[in-house]
Structure formats: C-alpha cells, structure tokens
Residue, then its C-alpha position, 0 to 999 in steps of 0.5 A: m081065680l088066678e089059677r083058674t084063669a091061667f089054666a083056662g088059657h088066658q094071658i096073665g099080666n102084671h098090674a103091680f103089687t099094691h095097685r098104687s101109682l108107680v110114677g115118681l117112685p124110686r126105681e128099686e121100689v118100682l122093681r119091687e112092685l113088679t117082681a113081687t107080683a111076678a113071683i106070686v103069678r109064677r108060684m101059682t101058675g108056673m108061668p111068669p106074667g106075659v105083659f104089664r099094665a101100670p095102675y091107672l095107666e100112669v107111667d114115667e121113664t123110671v116105670l118104663e125102664a123097670a118094666a123093660e128090666c123085668g122083661y116087659g117089652q112094651h107098656v100096655g095101655g088101654e081104654p077104660a070102659g067105665d064099668r066102675e061107674l056104669g050100673s048095668a051090663v047093658a050100659i057097660a056093653e053099650a059103652v064098649l061098643a061105642a068106643v071100640r075100634p080095631g086094635a083096641t084094648v078095652i079095660l074091664h074090672d073083674g068080680v073083685p071090687p076095689r077096697s074102697q068099694s068093698r060092697r059093690d058087686r061087679s057081676a054087671t061087668v061079668e055079664a057085659v062080657r057075655l053080651l060083648l063077645p058074640e057082638l064083637r065077633g059078629r062085627g068082625y073083631e078077632l079077640v086075641t091076647v094082649s101079646e098077640l095084639l102087640q106082635a101084630 
C-alpha cells in the first residue's frame, strides 16, 4: 500500500514506528521512532517522508526538537473526523463536512484497522472519501498536500 500510494503521487508522512505516544520519551527513543519509519519509507519508495504527525496529536518539546532534527520543520496537526467511531460512509462524510474550514487538515484512517480492532472494516472511510472529494471541490475547496498547505 505504501508503494502504491507514493507512486500515485500522494505525499507520505512519518507517523512514528510503533504508533505509541512519544510524549515523555527520551530524545534518543523519539529519534529511533522517527528514523525507523523514515528508513522504511525511503527503502520502499525511494523518497523520505515529507511531513510528521505525532500519534494521537501528542507532542512535547522533546518530540518537536527530535522532529526538527529529522528535518520535519513543523508539527502537523489535524482534525480527527471520528471515522473510527462512526459506522457509515455517509455519517463520516457529514461529520467532515460539518467541521471542515479553510486551511483544515482532516484526519481519516485507511483500510487497515488498528490492532485493537483487527476485525473492523474501514471500507466506510474509503467510501466517505469518494463522497467527500467532489463535495469539497464543489464548495470551492482546493485539495493539496500537507506540505503545500504549510507553505501557503
């Protein structure tokens, strides 16, 4: 999936290796989390990840400093859309449309569920994106990568 996503022209980001909270970890451990993920992305795509978003959106000074040391200039936040809790594509799309605003970064989860919900299907999120893209464009939103948004 990573290779297919990168070669389709989508931006790949670093979300840490183990997806645990990085807050309170020693600097060396945060760096290991970031560099391990970056190495995999580079090996599989030939490119480093372009941005970083901490698991659970949790950061502290150590996380921000380690991210900067790895070349991630800004912490990337976002607005969780609640797709883990909402059951249908329509409900997910409605939640996003109700919350979206200019400059927003919406967080949705792909078709791979977290380990704690290994049997849960994420096809509703994928279908919600299919509903959202034309609706957002119709409302005048321009869809850009996170790096493009940060440069604006």
